[in-house]
C-alpha positions as CSV (number, residue, x, y, z in Angstrom):
1,M,-2.5,8.2,38.1
2,A,0.3,6.2,36.5
3,A,1.2,7.1,33.1
4,S,0.0,4.5,30.2
5,K,2.5,1.9,29.1
6,V,0.6,1.2,26.0
7,T,2.2,2.2,22.6
8,I,0.0,2.4,19.3
9,N,1.7,1.3,16.1
10,P,-0.6,1.3,13.4
11,I,-0.2,-0.8,10.8
12,Q,-1.4,-1.5,7.2
13,S,-2.1,-5.0,5.8
14,L,-3.2,-6.1,2.3
15,S,-4.0,-9.4,0.9
16,F,-1.9,-10.7,-2.0
17,Y,-2.2,-13.9,-4.3
18,T,0.8,-16.3,-4.0
19,A,1.9,-19.6,-5.1
20,E,4.0,-20.5,-2.4
21,T,3.7,-23.8,-0.9
22,A,4.2,-22.3,2.5
23,I,5.3,-19.2,4.0
24,L,6.3,-18.7,7.6
25,Q,4.9,-16.1,10.1
26,W,6.7,-12.7,10.0
27,A,8.5,-13.9,6.7
28,A,9.5,-10.9,4.2
29,C,7.4,-11.2,1.0
30,Y,8.6,-9.7,-2.2
31,Q,6.8,-9.3,-6.0
32,S,7.2,-11.8,-8.1
33,T,9.0,-11.1,-11.5
34,S,6.6,-13.2,-13.6
35,A,3.6,-12.1,-15.5
36,D,1.2,-12.9,-12.7
37,M,3.2,-10.5,-10.2
38,T,2.4,-12.5,-7.0
39,A,3.9,-12.6,-3.4
40,V,6.8,-14.9,-3.1
41,L,9.6,-15.6,-0.8
42,P,13.1,-14.1,-1.9
43,A,15.7,-16.7,-3.8
44,G,18.2,-16.0,-1.1
45,A,19.8,-13.1,1.0
46,A,20.2,-9.6,-0.4
47,S,17.3,-9.7,-2.8
48,S,16.8,-6.9,-5.4
49,L,13.0,-7.5,-5.9
50,K,10.7,-5.0,-4.9
51,F,9.5,-5.6,-1.4
52,L,6.0,-6.1,-0.5
53,G,5.6,-6.7,3.0
54,F,6.0,-9.1,6.2
55,A,3.4,-12.0,6.4
56,R,1.3,-11.4,9.1
57,Y,-0.2,-15.2,9.8
58,A,1.7,-18.2,8.5
59,Q,0.4,-19.3,5.1
60,V,0.0,-23.1,5.0
61,S,0.2,-25.6,2.0
62,G,-2.4,-25.2,-0.5
63,A,-3.5,-21.6,0.3
64,T,-3.5,-19.1,-2.4
65,S,-3.6,-15.5,-0.8
66,I,-1.5,-14.2,2.1
67,E,-1.9,-11.3,4.3
68,L,0.9,-8.8,4.4
69,I,2.0,-5.9,6.8
70,T,2.8,-3.5,4.4
71,A,3.3,-0.2,6.6
72,G,3.9,0.3,10.0
73,V,5.7,-1.8,12.5
74,A,6.0,-5.8,12.0
75,A,8.0,-8.7,13.5
76,A,10.5,-10.2,11.5
77,N,12.8,-13.5,11.9
78,A,16.7,-12.7,12.2
79,A,19.1,-14.5,10.0
80,A,22.1,-13.6,12.1
81,A,22.9,-11.2,14.8
82,I,21.5,-7.3,14.3
83,T,21.9,-4.4,16.0
84,A,19.0,-2.1,16.8
85,G,19.1,0.5,14.2
86,A,20.5,-1.2,11.2
87,D,19.1,-1.0,8.2
88,L,17.6,-4.5,6.8
89,E,17.1,-6.8,3.8
90,S,16.3,-10.1,2.8
91,G,18.4,-12.6,4.8
92,G,17.5,-15.8,3.0
93,A,15.2,-17.9,1.1
94,T,12.7,-18.3,4.1
95,G,11.9,-14.5,4.3
96,T,14.2,-14.0,7.2
97,V,16.1,-10.4,7.6
98,Q,19.5,-9.2,7.9
99,A,21.6,-6.2,8.2
100,H,21.8,-4.5,4.6
101,T,24.8,-5.2,2.6
102,T,23.9,-5.0,-1.3
103,G,19.8,-5.8,-1.4
104,T,16.9,-3.8,-1.3
105,I,16.4,-2.2,2.2
106,I,13.0,-3.0,3.5
107,G,13.1,-1.8,7.0
108,R,14.9,-0.6,10.1
109,A,15.7,-2.8,13.1
110,L,13.8,-1.6,16.3
111,D,15.3,-4.2,18.5
112,S,18.6,-6.2,18.5
113,A,18.8,-9.7,17.5
114,G,21.6,-12.0,19.5
115,A,21.6,-14.7,16.9
116,A,19.7,-16.2,14.2
117,G,16.0,-17.3,15.0
118,D,15.5,-14.2,17.3
119,I,12.1,-12.4,16.4
120,I,12.4,-8.6,16.4
121,R,10.5,-5.5,15.5
122,V,10.9,-3.9,12.1
123,E,9.8,-0.6,10.9
124,I,8.9,-1.1,7.3
125,L,10.6,1.2,4.8
126,K,9.6,1.4,1.1
127,P,11.3,3.2,-1.4
128,I,9.1,5.6,-3.5
């Protein structure tokens, strides 16, 4: 009998309120600094906001909540080339990721991205 080629990567997901007009699938989302503490897209690269998780599904304009993958392995959209094993941070205002420079580390790349727009697997890392 051949060995199984299936890998189980359990995830945890939670729903968050958001006032964003639209969020792309796999976007990195952060906690708003406003009084309502909603899930928001980062203002730009190297965000220092508290990371919440990656959008499990796209959110259409008019929706008020989004399901985020908060633990485990998620997919993410690369903002530029990334080497597997690199620590990641926000790569831009649409929720992309890039190799860590000065922002909050949100995950570790499990795959390499050759260019912007590549989808990679990310191990979610959250500071305690």
